[in-house]
GUBA-840985 format. One record per residue: x, y, z of N, C-alpha, C in turn; residue in one letter. Coordinates in Angstrom, 1 decimal, decimal comma, always signed. Each point is the difference from the previous one (the first is absolute). Layout:
N
<<X; Y; Z>; <X; Y; Z>; <X; Y; Z>; 'A'>
...
# end
This chain:
150
<<-243,5; +25,6; +126,8>; <+1,2; +0,7; -0,6>; <+0,9; +0,1; +0,8>; 'X'>
<<+0,0; -0,4; +1,0>; <+1,6; +0,0; +0,7>; <+1,0; -0,9; -0,5>; 'X'>
<<-0,9; -1,5; -0,3>; <+1,0; -0,4; -1,2>; <+0,7; +0,1; -1,0>; 'X'>
<<-1,2; +1,4; -0,7>; <+0,6; -0,4; -0,8>; <+1,3; +1,8; +0,0>; 'X'>
<<-0,7; +0,2; +0,8>; <+1,6; +1,5; +0,4>; <+1,2; -1,1; +0,2>; 'X'>
<<-0,2; -0,9; +0,8>; <+1,2; -1,0; +0,4>; <+0,2; -0,3; -1,5>; 'X'>
<<-0,4; -0,6; -0,5>; <+0,5; -0,7; -1,2>; <+0,4; +1,2; -1,2>; 'X'>
<<-0,3; +0,9; -0,1>; <+0,6; +1,3; -0,6>; <+1,5; +0,5; +0,9>; 'X'>
<<+0,2; -0,4; +0,7>; <+1,0; +0,4; +1,1>; <+1,1; -0,8; -0,2>; 'X'>
<<-0,5; -1,4; +0,2>; <+0,9; -0,8; -0,8>; <+0,4; -0,2; -1,2>; 'X'>
<<-1,0; +0,1; -1,0>; <+0,8; +0,1; -1,6>; <+0,9; +1,6; +0,1>; 'X'>
<<+0,0; +1,0; +0,7>; <+1,1; +1,3; -0,4>; <+0,8; -0,6; +0,8>; 'X'>
<<+0,6; -0,3; +1,2>; <+1,2; -0,6; +0,9>; <+0,8; -1,3; -1,2>; 'X'>
<<-1,0; -0,1; -0,5>; <+0,9; -1,0; -0,8>; <+0,9; +0,4; -1,1>; 'X'>
<<-1,0; +1,0; -0,4>; <+0,3; +0,6; -1,6>; <+1,4; +0,9; +0,6>; 'X'>
<<-0,2; +0,6; +0,8>; <+0,8; +0,7; +0,7>; <+1,8; -0,4; +0,1>; 'X'>
<<-0,7; -1,4; +1,2>; <+1,3; -1,2; -0,1>; <+0,9; -0,2; -0,9>; 'X'>
<<-0,7; -0,4; -1,2>; <+0,6; -0,4; -1,2>; <+0,4; +0,9; -0,8>; 'X'>
<<-0,4; +1,2; -0,1>; <+0,8; +1,5; -0,6>; <+1,2; -0,1; -0,1>; 'X'>
<<+0,5; +0,2; -1,0>; <+1,8; +0,2; -0,2>; <+0,4; +1,6; +0,9>; 'X'>
<<+0,7; +0,0; +0,8>; <-0,1; +1,3; +0,7>; <+0,5; +1,3; -0,9>; 'X'>
<<-0,2; +0,9; +0,4>; <+0,0; +1,3; -1,2>; <+1,4; +0,5; -0,6>; 'X'>
<<+1,1; -0,6; +1,0>; <+1,1; +0,3; -0,6>; <+0,9; -0,8; -0,5>; 'X'>
<<-0,8; -1,4; -0,1>; <+0,6; -0,8; -1,2>; <-0,6; -0,2; -1,3>; 'X'>
<<+1,5; +0,1; -0,7>; <-0,3; -0,1; -1,1>; <+0,1; -1,2; -1,1>; 'X'>
<<-1,6; -0,5; -0,2>; <+0,1; -1,4; -0,2>; <+0,0; -0,4; -1,5>; 'X'>
<<+1,0; -1,2; -0,1>; <-0,2; +0,0; -1,3>; <+1,5; -0,4; -0,6>; 'X'>
<<+0,2; -0,1; -1,4>; <+1,2; +0,0; -1,0>; <+0,6; +1,7; +0,2>; 'X'>
<<+0,7; +0,0; -0,3>; <+0,3; +1,5; -0,8>; <+1,6; +0,0; -0,8>; 'X'>
<<-0,2; +0,2; -1,0>; <+1,4; -1,1; -0,8>; <+0,6; +1,6; -0,8>; 'X'>
<<+0,9; +0,2; -0,6>; <+0,3; +0,9; -0,7>; <-0,2; -0,1; -1,2>; 'X'>
<<+0,2; +0,7; -1,0>; <-0,3; -0,4; -1,7>; <+1,2; -1,0; -0,4>; 'X'>
<<-0,3; -0,4; -0,6>; <+1,7; -1,0; -1,2>; <+0,4; +0,9; -0,3>; 'X'>
<<+1,8; -0,7; +0,1>; <+0,8; +1,2; +0,2>; <+1,1; -0,7; -0,8>; 'X'>
<<+0,1; +0,9; -1,5>; <+1,3; -1,0; -0,7>; <+1,0; +0,3; +0,4>; 'X'>
<<+0,9; -0,9; -0,4>; <+1,3; +0,1; +0,7>; <+1,1; +0,1; -1,0>; 'X'>
<<+1,2; +0,6; -0,2>; <+0,9; -0,1; -1,1>; <+0,5; -1,2; -0,1>; 'X'>
<<-0,1; -0,9; +1,2>; <+0,6; -1,9; -0,8>; <-0,9; -0,5; -0,3>; 'X'>
<<-1,6; +0,4; -0,5>; <-1,2; -1,1; -0,8>; <-0,5; -0,6; +0,9>; 'X'>
<<+0,0; +0,5; +1,5>; <-1,4; -0,7; +1,2>; <-1,0; +1,3; -0,1>; 'X'>
<<-0,9; -0,6; -0,2>; <-1,5; +1,3; +0,6>; <-0,4; -1,0; +1,5>; 'X'>
<<-0,2; +1,2; +1,0>; <+0,3; -0,6; +1,5>; <-1,3; +1,5; +0,5>; 'X'>
<<-0,5; -0,8; +0,9>; <-0,7; +0,8; +0,7>; <-0,2; -0,2; +1,7>; 'X'>
<<-0,1; +0,5; +0,9>; <+0,1; +0,3; +0,9>; <-1,2; -0,3; +1,0>; 'X'>
<<-0,5; -0,8; +1,1>; <-1,4; -0,1; +0,6>; <+0,1; -0,3; +1,6>; 'X'>
<<-1,0; +0,7; +0,4>; <-0,1; +0,4; +1,4>; <-1,6; -1,0; +0,5>; 'X'>
<<+0,3; -1,0; +1,1>; <-1,6; -0,5; -0,2>; <-0,3; -0,1; +1,7>; 'X'>
<<-0,9; +0,6; +0,0>; <-0,6; +0,8; +1,5>; <-1,1; -1,1; +0,2>; 'X'>
<<-0,2; -0,8; +0,9>; <-1,5; -0,7; +0,7>; <-0,4; +0,6; +1,3>; 'X'>
<<-1,5; -0,3; +0,1>; <-0,9; +0,5; +0,8>; <+0,6; +0,0; +1,4>; 'X'>
<<+1,2; -1,1; +0,2>; <+0,2; -0,6; +1,4>; <+1,1; +0,8; +0,8>; 'X'>
<<+0,3; +1,0; -1,1>; <+1,8; +0,3; +0,5>; <+0,7; -0,4; -0,6>; 'X'>
<<+0,2; -1,0; -1,2>; <+1,3; -0,3; -0,4>; <+0,3; +0,1; -1,4>; 'X'>
<<+1,5; +0,1; -0,5>; <-0,4; +0,8; -1,1>; <+1,3; -0,9; -0,6>; 'X'>
<<+0,6; +0,4; -1,2>; <+1,3; -1,0; -0,6>; <+0,0; +0,4; -1,3>; 'X'>
<<+1,4; +0,2; -0,8>; <+0,4; +0,7; -1,0>; <-0,1; -1,4; -1,3>; 'X'>
<<-0,3; +0,8; -1,4>; <-0,4; -1,2; -1,5>; <+1,2; +0,4; -0,6>; 'X'>
<<+0,7; -0,2; -0,4>; <+0,3; +0,5; -1,5>; <-0,4; -1,0; -1,2>; 'X'>
<<-0,2; +0,3; -1,0>; <-0,3; +0,0; -1,1>; <+1,3; +0,7; -1,3>; 'X'>
<<-0,2; -1,3; -1,5>; <+1,0; +0,3; -0,3>; <+0,4; -0,6; -1,0>; 'X'>
<<-0,1; +0,4; -1,8>; <+0,4; -0,8; -0,8>; <+0,6; +0,1; -0,9>; 'X'>
<<+0,8; -0,6; -0,7>; <+0,9; +0,0; -1,2>; <-0,2; +0,4; -1,5>; 'X'>
<<+0,3; +1,4; -0,1>; <-0,2; +0,6; -1,4>; <+1,0; +0,4; -1,3>; 'X'>
<<+0,4; -0,7; +0,7>; <+1,8; +0,3; -0,8>; <+0,4; -0,7; -1,4>; 'X'>
<<+0,7; +0,3; -0,7>; <+0,4; -0,7; -1,4>; <+1,4; -0,9; +0,3>; 'X'>
<<+0,5; -0,8; +1,5>; <+1,0; -0,7; +0,4>; <-0,5; -1,3; +0,5>; 'X'>
<<+1,4; -0,8; -0,6>; <-1,1; -1,5; +1,2>; <+0,2; -0,1; +1,7>; 'X'>
<<-0,7; -0,3; +0,8>; <+0,1; +0,0; +0,7>; <+0,2; -1,5; +0,9>; 'X'>
<<+0,7; +0,2; +0,8>; <+0,0; -1,8; +0,6>; <-0,7; +0,0; +2,0>; 'X'>
<<-0,3; +1,1; +0,4>; <-0,2; +0,3; +0,8>; <-1,1; +1,4; +0,6>; 'X'>
<<-0,9; +0,4; +0,7>; <-0,2; +1,1; +0,4>; <-0,2; -0,2; +1,5>; 'X'>
<<+0,6; +1,1; +0,5>; <-0,9; -0,1; +1,7>; <-0,5; +1,5; +0,7>; 'X'>
<<-0,8; -0,1; +0,4>; <-1,0; +1,2; +0,5>; <+0,6; -0,5; +1,2>; 'X'>
<<+1,2; +1,8; +0,9>; <-0,4; +0,0; +1,5>; <-1,5; +1,2; +0,7>; 'X'>
<<-0,3; -0,5; +1,0>; <-1,3; +0,9; +0,0>; <+0,5; +0,2; +1,4>; 'X'>
<<-0,5; +1,0; +0,9>; <+0,0; +0,8; +1,5>; <-0,9; +0,6; +0,5>; 'X'>
<<-0,3; -0,2; +1,1>; <-1,3; +0,7; +0,4>; <+1,0; +1,2; +1,2>; 'X'>
<<-0,5; +1,1; -0,3>; <+0,6; +1,4; +0,5>; <-1,1; +0,5; +1,1>; 'X'>
<<+0,7; +0,2; +1,1>; <-0,4; +0,9; +1,1>; <+0,3; +1,3; -0,1>; 'X'>
<<-0,6; +1,6; +0,2>; <+0,7; +1,3; +0,4>; <-1,2; +0,1; +1,2>; 'X'>
<<+0,6; +0,8; +0,1>; <-0,5; +1,3; +1,6>; <+0,0; +1,4; -0,6>; 'X'>
<<+0,6; +0,4; -1,1>; <-0,2; +1,4; -0,5>; <+0,0; +0,2; -1,5>; 'X'>
<<-0,1; -1,0; -0,6>; <-0,2; -0,5; -1,4>; <+1,2; +0,6; -0,5>; 'X'>
<<+1,3; +0,4; +0,5>; <+1,3; +0,5; -0,7>; <+1,3; -1,8; +1,3>; 'X'>
<<-0,1; -0,3; +0,3>; <+0,5; -1,4; +0,4>; <-0,7; -1,0; -0,1>; 'X'>
<<+0,9; -1,1; -0,5>; <-0,9; -1,3; +0,0>; <+1,2; -0,9; +0,2>; 'X'>
<<-0,7; -1,0; +0,6>; <+0,4; -1,6; +0,8>; <-1,3; -0,9; -0,6>; 'X'>
<<+1,3; -1,0; -0,3>; <-0,4; -1,2; -0,8>; <-0,1; -0,9; +1,1>; 'X'>
<<-1,7; -0,4; -0,3>; <-0,4; -1,2; +1,8>; <-0,3; -1,4; -1,1>; 'X'>
<<+0,0; +0,0; -1,2>; <-0,3; -1,5; -0,3>; <+0,6; +0,5; -1,9>; 'X'>
<<+0,9; -1,8; +0,0>; <+0,2; -0,2; -1,6>; <+0,0; -0,6; -0,5>; 'X'>
<<-0,2; +0,0; -1,1>; <-0,2; -1,7; -0,6>; <+1,0; +0,4; -1,9>; 'X'>
<<+0,7; -1,2; -0,4>; <+0,4; -0,2; -1,1>; <-1,1; -1,5; -0,9>; 'X'>
<<+0,1; +0,4; -0,8>; <-0,8; -1,4; -0,9>; <+0,7; +0,3; -1,1>; 'X'>
<<+0,3; -1,6; -0,6>; <+0,8; +0,1; -1,7>; <-1,0; -0,6; -0,9>; 'X'>
<<+0,1; +0,1; -1,1>; <-0,7; -1,0; -1,3>; <+1,3; -0,4; -0,9>; 'X'>
<<-0,1; -1,0; -0,6>; <+1,0; -0,3; -1,2>; <-0,7; -0,3; -1,3>; 'X'>
<<+0,6; +0,2; -0,9>; <-0,2; -0,9; -1,4>; <-1,8; +0,8; -0,2>; 'X'>
<<-0,8; -1,0; -0,7>; <-1,5; +0,3; -0,1>; <-0,9; +0,2; +1,4>; 'X'>
<<+0,5; +0,1; +1,1>; <-1,0; +0,5; +0,8>; <+0,6; +1,4; +0,0>; 'X'>
<<+0,8; +0,4; -0,2>; <+0,2; +1,8; +0,0>; <-1,0; +0,8; -1,2>; 'X'>
<<-1,0; +1,0; +0,9>; <-0,9; +0,3; -0,5>; <+0,3; +1,1; -1,5>; 'X'>
<<-0,8; +0,0; -1,0>; <+0,1; +1,1; -0,9>; <-1,0; +0,9; -0,1>; 'X'>
<<-0,9; +0,2; +1,1>; <-1,4; +0,7; -0,3>; <-0,4; +0,5; +1,3>; 'X'>
<<-0,4; +0,7; -0,1>; <-1,3; +0,1; +1,8>; <-0,7; -1,2; -0,1>; 'X'>
<<-0,3; -0,7; +1,0>; <+0,1; +1,1; +1,6>; <+1,5; -0,6; +0,3>; 'X'>
<<+0,9; -0,8; -0,4>; <+1,0; +0,0; +0,1>; <+0,4; -1,3; +0,8>; 'X'>
<<+1,3; +0,3; +0,7>; <+0,3; -1,0; +1,3>; <-0,2; +1,2; +1,4>; 'X'>
<<-0,2; -0,8; +0,5>; <-0,5; +0,1; +1,7>; <+0,7; -0,2; +0,6>; 'X'>
<<+0,6; +0,9; +1,1>; <+0,5; -0,4; +1,1>; <-0,3; +0,7; +1,4>; 'X'>
<<-0,2; -0,6; +1,0>; <-0,5; +0,5; +1,1>; <+1,2; +0,0; +1,9>; 'X'>
<<-0,4; +0,5; +0,1>; <+0,3; +0,0; +1,6>; <-0,8; -0,3; +1,2>; 'X'>
<<+0,6; -1,0; +0,8>; <-1,2; +0,0; +1,1>; <-0,7; +1,0; +0,6>; 'X'>
<<-1,1; -0,1; +0,7>; <-1,1; +0,8; +0,3>; <+0,9; +0,7; +1,7>; 'X'>
<<-0,6; +1,1; -0,2>; <+1,0; +0,6; +2,0>; <-1,4; +0,6; +0,3>; 'X'>
<<-0,3; +0,0; +1,3>; <-1,1; +0,8; +0,6>; <+0,6; +1,8; -0,3>; 'X'>
<<-0,7; +0,6; -0,3>; <+0,6; +1,4; +0,3>; <-0,5; +1,1; +0,4>; 'X'>
<<+0,6; +1,1; +0,4>; <-0,3; +1,2; +0,5>; <-1,3; +1,0; +0,0>; 'X'>
<<-0,6; +0,0; +0,5>; <-0,9; +1,6; -0,6>; <+0,7; +1,0; -0,5>; 'X'>
<<+1,0; +0,2; +1,0>; <+0,7; +1,5; -0,1>; <+1,0; +0,2; -0,8>; 'X'>
<<+0,1; -1,4; -0,9>; <+1,3; +0,4; -1,0>; <-0,3; +0,0; -1,3>; 'X'>
<<+0,6; -0,1; -1,0>; <+0,0; +0,0; -0,8>; <+0,6; -1,0; -1,1>; 'X'>
<<-0,5; -0,5; -1,2>; <+1,0; -1,4; +0,1>; <-0,4; -0,2; -1,9>; 'X'>
<<+1,2; -0,7; -0,6>; <-0,1; +0,3; -1,8>; <+0,7; -1,3; -0,1>; 'X'>
<<+0,1; -0,3; -1,5>; <+0,6; -1,4; -0,3>; <+1,4; +0,5; -0,5>; 'X'>
<<+0,8; -0,3; -0,5>; <+2,0; -0,2; -1,1>; <-0,5; -0,8; -0,7>; 'X'>
<<+0,2; -0,1; -1,1>; <+0,8; -0,9; -1,3>; <+0,5; -0,3; -0,6>; 'X'>
<<+1,2; -0,6; -0,3>; <+0,6; +0,2; -1,1>; <+0,2; -1,8; -0,9>; 'X'>
<<+0,4; +0,2; -1,0>; <+0,4; -1,3; -0,1>; <+1,8; -0,1; -1,2>; 'X'>
<<-0,2; -1,3; +0,3>; <+1,2; -0,8; -0,7>; <+0,1; -0,7; -1,1>; 'X'>
<<+0,9; +0,6; -0,9>; <+0,0; -0,9; -1,2>; <+1,2; -1,1; -0,1>; 'X'>
<<-0,1; -0,9; -0,2>; <+1,0; -1,3; -0,4>; <+0,3; +0,3; -1,7>; 'X'>
<<+0,1; +0,1; -0,6>; <+0,4; -0,1; -1,5>; <+0,6; -0,9; -0,4>; 'X'>
<<-0,2; -0,6; -1,2>; <+0,6; -1,7; -0,4>; <+1,7; +0,4; -0,3>; 'X'>
<<+0,2; +1,4; -0,2>; <+1,8; +0,5; -0,4>; <+0,6; -0,4; +1,6>; 'X'>
<<-0,3; +0,0; +0,9>; <+0,1; +0,3; +0,9>; <+0,5; +1,5; +1,0>; 'X'>
<<-0,7; +1,0; -0,2>; <-0,4; +1,4; +0,1>; <-1,1; -0,1; +1,3>; 'X'>
<<+0,2; +0,1; +0,7>; <-1,2; +0,7; +1,4>; <+0,4; +1,1; -0,5>; 'X'>
<<-2,2; +0,3; +0,6>; <+0,0; +1,6; -0,3>; <-1,1; +0,1; +1,4>; 'X'>
<<+0,3; +0,9; +0,8>; <-0,9; +0,3; +0,7>; <-1,1; +1,6; -0,3>; 'X'>
<<-1,4; +0,1; +0,2>; <-0,1; +1,3; -0,4>; <-0,9; +0,6; +1,7>; 'X'>
<<-0,1; +1,8; -1,1>; <-0,4; +0,4; +1,5>; <-1,2; -0,3; +0,7>; 'X'>
<<-0,1; +0,4; +1,3>; <-1,0; +0,1; +0,8>; <-1,2; +0,3; -0,6>; 'X'>
<<-1,1; -0,2; +0,3>; <-1,2; +0,1; +0,0>; <-0,8; +0,3; +1,2>; 'X'>
<<-1,0; +0,8; +0,3>; <-0,9; +0,0; +1,2>; <-1,0; +0,4; +0,0>; 'X'>
<<-0,9; -0,7; +0,9>; <-1,8; -0,1; +0,1>; <+0,0; +1,2; +0,7>; 'X'>
<<-1,2; +0,8; -0,3>; <-0,7; +1,0; +0,6>; <+0,4; -0,5; +1,5>; 'X'>
<<+0,0; +1,4; +1,0>; <-0,2; +0,2; +1,5>; <-1,1; -0,3; +0,3>; 'X'>
<<-0,1; -1,2; +0,8>; <-1,3; -0,2; +1,2>; <+0,2; +0,2; +1,3>; 'X'>
<<-1,3; +0,7; +0,5>; <+0,2; -0,7; +1,4>; <-0,7; -0,9; +0,6>; 'X'>
# end
């Protein structure tokens, strides 16, 4: 009987130690796809892991009528203490040319590096795209933001 109680206690301790903390918003949290005036469709995501790490993820594809030579995605991971003032803590820029420019979902993806997160802060990602058209014109989209999460 004593061994059974010890086994149950050990199993419960293992489950509790492996469970995510209650405040951790684990998983991927994305904005909806947003169509921009320049022909890109973009989405911002925030990835959170069980081990208190986070990264920003930007997704985009081109769905416009003009010839594009290059598409860049800029993505940043941002932190806030109050949900009003945001500080960029990690950023990345990725580019694609020619046939590597996605024209449909899931799109091209750009990731920031992962960072340790503070349980008392809010986090989100911010995404924008740059298009380099064949006629030499360069356009930048507006920003798209992921949902805020702790």
